[in-house]
N, C-alpha and C positions, 0 to 999 in steps of 0.2 A: 405541405409544410412538414408533416411528421416524418416523411421519408428522408428529408434533408438531415434532420437531427439524428435519425437512426444511422445514416451513412457516416456520420462523424465518428461514431463509436465502433466502426468496423475494425479498427486497430485494436481496440480493447477486447474484442471477442476473438481475435486471432490467436493461433497457437503460439506465436512468438511472444506476445504480451503475457499470455498465461504462463509460459516458461519463465519469463522475467519476474513475474510476481512470485512464483514458487521459489526461484533462486533467491529473491529478495527476502522472502520469509525465512528460508534456511540460514541465510547470512545474518539476519537480525537475531535469530534465536542463538546461533553459534557465538555471535559477538556478545550477546548478553551473558551467556555462560562463561565466556572468556573474561569479561569484566568482573563477574562475581568471583571467579577462581583466582584472579590476580589482585583483587582488592581495589581495583581502579574505578569502582562504580560510585557514582554520585547522583544527586537529584536530577540534573539535566540529562545524564546518560540514560537513566531509568525512563524518563518521560519520552525521550527520543526512541528508545528501543520499544517501549510499549506502543507508542504511536505508530511506528512502522509495522509492528506485528498486527495491530488492530486494522490498519489500512489493508494489509495483504489478506487477512482473514475475511474482512468485509467484501473485498473483491471476489474471493473464491466462493463465498457463500451467496453473493448477490448476482453473480454473472448469469445464472439461469433462473432467476426469480421473475415474478410478474412485473416488478418495478425495476428491472435491470438497468434501464437508461437513467433513472434517477439515482440509483446506486453508483453508476459509473461517474456521474457528475460529482457526487459526494466524494468518491475515491480520488478523482482527479484533483478536486479542490484541496483535499486533505494532503495529497502528495506534494502539491505546490506549496502549501503552507508549511509542511514539514521541511521541505528544502530551503525555504526562505528563513525559517527559524534556525536551522542548522548553520546557515551562512552567517547569520547575525551573530 
């Protein structure tokens, strides 16, 4: 049973997904800097930016940890909730 749950996360340990997360982290940081410099920052933007940055950093730090599969579930759930909250 544990081999099935490990195979689910093969995409999250792939080079492609790692690149997507790094690009997402760079975009989130640049967007936050752009918002600060243009003065268009507000409470919701700050929450979204910090949430995205924390999710990316959690993935990067947790991908090689002892509990990487639990971290991947948390990151996946956080990304889904962030997307739903942005759409709302």
